[in-house]
C-alpha positions as CSV (number, residue, x, y, z in Angstrom):
1,M,179.4,65.7,101.9
2,R,178.3,65.2,98.3
3,N,175.9,62.4,99.3
4,S,174.3,64.5,102.0
5,I,173.7,67.3,99.6
6,S,172.2,64.9,97.1
7,E,169.9,63.5,99.8
8,I,168.8,67.0,100.8
9,Y,168.1,67.8,97.1
10,I,166.1,64.6,96.6
11,K,164.1,65.3,99.8
12,F,163.3,68.9,98.7
13,K,162.4,67.7,95.2
14,D,160.0,65.1,96.7
15,W,158.5,67.7,99.1
16,A,158.0,70.2,96.3
17,S,156.5,67.7,94.0
18,N,154.1,66.2,96.6
19,Y,153.1,69.3,98.5
20,L,153.9,72.5,96.7
21,F,153.5,71.9,92.9
22,Q,150.9,69.2,93.2
23,R,148.5,71.3,95.2
24,I,149.0,74.3,93.0
25,F,148.5,72.1,90.0
26,V,145.1,71.1,91.3
27,V,144.1,74.7,91.4
28,I,145.6,75.4,88.0
29,N,143.8,72.4,86.5
30,K,140.4,73.3,88.0
31,T,140.7,77.0,87.1
32,Y,141.8,76.3,83.6
33,K,138.7,74.0,83.1
34,D,136.5,76.8,84.4
35,I,137.8,79.4,81.9
36,Y,138.5,77.2,78.9
37,S,136.2,75.6,76.5
38,L,136.4,75.0,72.8
39,K,133.4,77.2,72.2
40,K,134.9,80.0,74.2
41,L,138.2,79.7,72.4
42,L,136.5,79.8,68.9
43,I,134.4,82.8,69.9
44,A,137.5,84.6,71.2
45,L,139.4,83.8,68.0
46,A,136.5,85.0,65.8
47,I,136.6,88.3,67.6
48,L,140.4,88.7,67.6
49,L,140.6,87.8,63.9
50,T,137.8,90.1,62.6
51,V,139.7,93.4,62.3
52,P,143.0,91.9,60.9
53,V,141.1,90.0,58.2
54,I,139.4,93.2,57.1
55,F,142.9,94.8,56.7
56,I,144.1,91.7,54.9
57,L,141.2,91.9,52.4
58,L,141.9,95.5,51.5
59,P,143.0,95.7,47.8
60,T,146.6,96.1,47.0
61,S,148.4,96.9,43.7
62,V,151.4,94.6,44.7
63,D,151.8,91.4,42.7
64,F,153.0,88.9,45.3
65,G,154.1,86.5,42.6
66,L,156.8,88.9,41.4
67,I,158.4,90.0,44.7
68,S,160.9,88.3,47.1
69,P,159.7,86.6,50.3
70,Y,161.3,89.3,52.4
71,H,159.5,92.0,50.5
72,A,156.2,90.1,50.8
73,A,156.7,89.6,54.5
74,S,157.4,93.3,54.9
75,I,154.2,94.3,53.1
76,N,152.1,91.7,55.2
77,A,153.7,92.9,58.4
78,I,153.1,96.6,57.8
79,A,149.4,95.8,56.9
80,L,149.0,93.9,60.2
81,I,150.8,96.3,62.6
82,F,147.7,98.4,63.5
83,P,145.1,95.6,63.8
84,F,147.6,93.6,65.9
85,F,148.5,96.4,68.3
86,F,145.1,98.0,68.7
87,W,142.8,95.0,68.4
88,T,144.1,91.4,68.3
89,I,146.7,91.9,71.0
90,G,145.2,95.2,72.1
91,I,141.6,96.1,73.1
92,A,139.9,92.8,72.1
93,F,142.6,90.6,73.7
94,T,142.9,92.4,77.0
95,I,139.2,92.7,77.5
96,T,138.8,88.9,76.7
97,L,141.6,88.2,79.3
98,G,140.0,90.5,81.8
99,S,136.5,89.2,81.4
100,S,137.8,85.6,81.8
101,G,139.9,86.4,84.9
102,A,137.7,88.8,86.8
103,P,135.3,86.1,88.2
104,L,138.2,83.8,89.3
105,I,138.4,85.2,92.8
106,A,135.6,87.8,93.2
107,E,132.9,85.4,92.1
108,E,134.2,82.5,94.3
109,L,134.4,84.9,97.3
110,K,130.8,86.0,96.6
111,S,129.4,82.5,96.1
112,G,131.3,81.0,99.0
113,T,133.1,78.4,97.0
114,M,136.4,80.0,98.1
115,L,135.6,78.6,101.5
116,I,135.8,75.0,100.1
117,L,139.3,75.8,98.7
118,I,140.8,77.4,101.8
119,S,139.4,74.5,103.9
120,R,141.8,72.2,102.2
121,P,145.5,72.0,103.0
122,I,146.6,74.7,100.6
123,S,147.4,78.3,101.4
124,R,145.6,81.3,99.9
125,V,148.8,82.4,98.2
126,K,149.0,79.1,96.4
127,I,145.4,79.4,95.4
128,F,146.1,82.8,94.0
129,L,149.2,81.6,92.1
130,G,147.3,78.6,90.7
131,K,144.5,80.9,89.4
132,Y,147.1,83.3,88.0
133,I,149.0,80.6,86.2
134,A,145.8,79.2,84.7
135,L,144.7,82.6,83.3
136,F,148.2,83.2,82.1
137,L,148.2,79.9,80.2
138,F,144.8,80.7,78.7
139,G,146.1,84.1,77.5
140,I,149.2,82.4,75.9
141,L,146.9,80.0,74.1
142,I,144.6,82.5,72.5
143,S,147.4,84.9,71.6
144,L,149.6,82.1,70.0
145,V,146.7,80.7,68.0
146,S,145.3,84.0,66.9
147,I,148.7,85.5,65.9
148,F,149.9,82.6,63.8
149,T,146.4,82.0,62.3
150,I,146.2,85.6,61.1
151,G,149.7,85.3,59.7
152,W,148.8,82.2,57.7
153,I,145.5,83.7,56.5
154,S,147.4,86.8,55.3
155,V,149.8,84.7,53.3
156,L,147.2,82.3,52.0
157,I,144.9,85.1,50.7
158,K,147.7,87.2,49.1
159,S,150.1,84.6,47.7
160,G,149.7,81.1,49.1
161,N,153.5,80.9,49.1
162,I,155.0,79.0,52.0
163,D,158.2,81.0,51.7
164,H,156.3,84.2,52.3
165,F,154.9,82.7,55.6
166,I,158.4,81.6,56.7
167,S,159.7,85.1,56.0
168,L,156.9,86.5,58.1
169,I,157.8,84.4,61.2
170,P,160.1,87.0,62.8
171,F,157.2,89.5,62.8
172,L,154.8,86.9,64.2
173,A,157.4,85.9,66.8
174,A,157.8,89.6,67.8
175,M,154.0,89.9,68.2
176,F,153.9,86.7,70.3
177,L,156.7,88.0,72.6
178,Y,154.9,91.3,73.0
179,S,151.7,89.4,73.8
180,L,153.5,87.5,76.6
181,F,154.4,90.8,78.2
182,L,150.7,92.0,77.8
183,V,149.4,88.7,79.3
184,F,151.6,89.1,82.3
185,L,150.7,92.7,82.9
186,F,146.9,92.3,82.4
187,T,146.7,89.0,84.3
188,S,148.2,90.9,87.2
189,I,145.8,93.8,86.8
190,T,142.8,91.5,86.5
191,L,143.5,89.3,89.5
192,A,144.6,92.2,91.7
193,F,141.2,93.8,91.2
194,S,139.4,90.4,91.4
195,S,141.0,90.0,94.9
196,L,140.2,93.6,95.9
197,V,136.5,94.0,94.9
198,K,133.4,92.1,96.1
199,K,131.8,91.5,92.7
200,S,133.2,90.0,89.5
201,R,131.2,92.5,87.5
202,S,133.0,95.3,89.2
203,A,136.4,93.7,88.5
204,T,135.5,93.3,84.9
205,M,134.3,96.9,84.5
206,I,137.6,98.2,86.1
207,V,139.7,96.1,83.7
208,V,137.6,97.3,80.7
209,A,138.0,100.9,81.9
210,V,141.8,100.5,82.1
211,V,141.9,99.0,78.6
212,I,139.7,101.8,77.1
213,F,141.7,104.5,78.8
214,T,144.9,102.9,77.7
215,F,144.1,102.6,74.0
216,V,141.6,105.4,73.6
217,G,141.6,107.7,76.6
218,F,145.2,108.9,76.4
219,L,145.0,109.1,72.6
220,V,142.3,111.7,73.1
221,I,144.3,113.5,75.8
222,R,147.4,113.6,73.5
223,M,145.4,115.1,70.7
224,M,143.6,117.7,72.9
225,V,146.5,119.0,75.0
226,G,149.1,119.2,72.2
227,D,152.5,120.4,73.5
228,F,151.3,120.4,77.1
229,Y,151.6,116.6,76.9
230,V,155.4,117.0,76.9
231,T,155.5,120.2,79.0
232,F,153.7,118.5,81.9
233,Q,155.4,115.1,81.2
234,L,152.1,113.2,80.9
235,Y,153.9,110.4,79.2
236,H,155.0,109.1,82.6
237,F,151.4,108.0,83.2
238,D,150.5,107.1,79.6
239,L,150.2,103.3,79.5
240,G,149.3,103.5,75.8
241,Y,152.6,105.2,75.1
242,H,154.5,102.6,77.2
243,L,152.8,99.7,75.4
244,G,153.6,101.2,72.0
245,N,157.2,101.6,73.2
246,V,157.5,98.0,74.2
247,F,155.7,96.9,71.0
248,V,158.4,98.8,69.0
249,F,161.1,97.3,71.2
250,F,160.2,93.8,70.2
251,I,159.8,94.7,66.5
252,E,163.3,96.3,66.5
253,S,164.9,93.6,68.5
254,L,163.9,90.9,65.9
255,N,164.2,93.3,62.9
256,A,160.6,92.3,62.2
257,V,159.5,95.3,60.2
258,P,161.6,97.7,58.2
259,P,161.6,101.3,59.4
260,S,159.2,103.1,57.2
261,V,157.2,106.4,57.4
262,S,154.3,104.5,55.8
263,W,153.5,102.9,59.2
264,Q,155.5,104.8,61.7
265,L,153.8,108.2,61.1
266,F,150.3,106.9,62.0
267,F,151.6,104.7,64.8
268,G,153.4,107.7,66.2
269,M,150.3,109.8,66.1
270,L,148.3,107.2,68.0
271,T,150.9,106.2,70.6
272,G,153.4,109.1,70.8
273,V,156.3,106.7,70.2
274,Y,157.5,108.4,67.0
275,S,158.1,112.0,66.1
276,T,155.8,113.2,63.3
277,Q,158.8,114.6,61.4
278,S,161.0,112.2,59.3
279,A,164.7,112.1,59.6
280,I,166.2,114.0,56.6
281,D,169.9,114.2,55.8
282,P,170.5,118.0,55.8
283,D,173.2,117.9,53.2
284,Q,171.6,115.6,50.6
285,G,167.9,116.0,51.5
286,L,167.4,112.3,51.7
287,N,165.1,110.4,53.9
288,L,167.3,108.3,56.2
289,G,164.7,105.6,56.7
290,G,161.8,105.9,59.1
291,L,161.0,108.4,61.8
292,E,162.9,109.2,64.9
293,T,161.5,108.0,68.2
294,T,160.4,110.6,70.8
295,N,162.5,108.9,73.4
296,Y,160.4,110.0,76.4
297,Y,161.5,106.6,77.8
298,L,164.0,104.1,76.4
299,P,161.9,101.1,75.2
300,V,163.7,98.7,77.6
301,F,162.8,101.1,80.5
302,S,159.2,101.0,79.6
303,F,159.4,97.2,79.5
304,L,161.1,96.9,82.9
305,I,158.9,99.5,84.6
306,W,155.7,97.8,83.7
307,M,157.1,94.3,84.4
308,I,157.9,95.6,87.9
309,I,154.4,97.0,88.2
310,A,153.0,93.7,87.1
311,V,155.0,91.8,89.7
312,L,153.9,94.3,92.4
313,L,150.2,93.9,91.4
314,L,150.7,90.1,91.6
315,I,152.1,90.4,95.1
316,F,149.4,92.8,96.1
317,G,146.6,90.5,94.8
318,A,148.1,87.5,96.7
319,L,148.5,89.4,99.9
320,K,145.0,90.9,99.6
321,L,143.5,87.4,99.3
322,K,145.6,86.2,102.1
323,K,144.4,88.9,104.5
324,R,140.8,89.0,103.3
325,D,138.0,87.9,105.6
326,I,136.1,85.1,103.8
327,T,132.6,84.3,105.1
328,L,129.4,83.2,103.6
């Protein structure tokens, strides 16, 4: 019995290696070569690093030679929260991902090169998955390099102390974990629309519109409607709030940044995650450390809901390509 199970496992492994993964790997390899180049990577990094470097260069009265590594890491992390969330793994990152992924299906459908792919012994679903994985890997690469490069630049400019960089790693790790969530979500959004529309430009514009509405549109809505935001429960549809909630979830999970009104107040105003009133001990009148969260959603629920949405978009994109009429 054990030998028969082993034989079945070996046969399945050989089949998967020779037919399933090998064919998908061909698509992954080709797609990755299409979207990756050293020049493109360097341009993306230059864009993603611009805003954080400006924040890093802002003058500070802190003497980093006199403080502990933990204190130095906290100061560096607080200085980088906003450029990371809104730019490096926010607007700039998601637009870069979207503009790189939008042509992967739409352009091949328009130019007719998709016919060459589907004429080979590989299903459309596998073609979609191969392109998805390639874009996902590209997103991981630029997020990993940009996040840790910014961390190193911050420490190098302010102190040059390797212990300060080591103490900053939990924060950088939290940023990278959040970026993985963002890559998964926006890769699904990008390729779903790339499978749906006829032109890559249209797919790119849709993704850019989603990004701008996420980080800017709902910010304006929150400021304009005031209390009606809660009354009409607009937070259900506010992707900016949910992303902020997930962002804070990773920060708190790794204890990456100390709770402090100095960053939570502005972050709460821009995302709706924190209440604008600090927690005060009513008996002693002491600040209890940081702001209370609004708790429209528990952070883990925001994470799970948008992970499910990302999976559904992935499935939708694959099925749309599978059923689409492909002609010259």
